[in-house]
N, C-alpha and C positions, 0 to 999 in steps of 0.2 A: 692773359691778364692777371694780376693778384691784386686783391683790393681787401684792405683792413680797416673797418668803420672808425669812427672817432669814437672815443670813450672817456669816461671822467676817471680822474686820479683816485678818486676815493676807494675805500675798500671795506666795507663793513665787516667781513669775516676775519680781520685783521687780529681784532681784540682776542680772539679765539686762539689763533695760530701764533701770533708773534707777541700779543700781551700788550699791545699798545693800539691805540683807538686812530682810525684813519677814517671817521664817518664823514668829516668835513673836509673841504679842501685844505684850510689851513693845518688841519691835523695830518692829512697824508702828507703834505710838503714837509712838514716839520719831523713826522714819525716814519715816513717811509723809507729811509734810509738812501734817497735819491741825490741828485746834484743840488736841488734845491736846499738840502738841510746841511750842505757844505757851504755853497757860494751865498746864499741869503739867510744865514743862521740867525743875525743879530734884528733883521727886519721880522723874521718868522716868530722869534722869541718875544718881541715887541707886539705881537698879534697882526702883523700887516702881511698881506699878501703882495708881493712884489708887482704882480700884472694877472688880471683875472684870466687872461689866456694861458696861465699856468696850469688852471683847473682842469681843461680838457686838452687830450692828445687829438691832434687832427687825424683824419683820415688819411691813408697811405695807399697810393696805387702804383704798379710797376707793370711794366709791359715786357716780356722776354720773347725772343725769336729762336727757333732752331730749324734749321734746314739739313737735309744730308741728298747729296746727288751719287749716284751709283753710274760710275765712269764705266765699269766693265763688270762681268760676273764676280771678278774677284778683288777690285779696287773700288773703293767708295770714299768719298770726302765728306766732311762735316763740319758744321760751325755753329755757334750759339752766341747770342747776346744777352746778357742780363741786365735789367734794369736799363732798357733802350733810350730811354728820355731824361736820365740822369737824376731823377727824382731824389730830391734829398729826404732824408729821415726825419719824420715830425720830432719836435722837442716834448719830451717825457721827463719833466723834473722831478717826478716822485717814484721813478722805478729804480730798483735797487740793483738792477742786471746790469746796469750800464758801469762796468769797470767798477764795482761798488761805491758807487756814487760820483765816480770823478768824469763822466760824460752824461749829459742829459738827453740820451737816447735809448731806447730799449732793443739791444742786440739780437734779442729772441725773435723779436717782430719786424725789425726794421733794419737789419743787418745790411741789406741791398742799398739801400739810402745812406748808408755811411760809406760803403765802398765806392759806389758809383757805378758807371757803366763798365761791364766786363765783358771781354771778348775771348772766346776760345776757338780755336780752329784744329782740324786734326785729320787725318787721313787713315784707312785702314784696309788691309791688304791681307787676304784670305789665301795660304797656300794650298 
């Protein structure tokens, strides 16, 4: 099981590192470089947050499986499933990491939610 808790999109350290404030949800969505600053630029410039749900990134839980079967001393089979239940990546409108603001999810945290369920099978033979 992999779990990432919910978090707010604000970043008080941004003024020191990026030179722009992100202390409030409106500032984070406007100045964060994420998809919101592109997709909702007019609404944000008018001081409106399109949806309060954009201020928090929901928690994200995935389940992965791995199995190995030793058929003989020299032959083994293995398989894995990543994101078994095909959990979708939560929306993160303020992340700058989503293809430079083109997608509203964070690939460093929620990549398996964008890819979906992934299967891998293999065999190993030792000579």
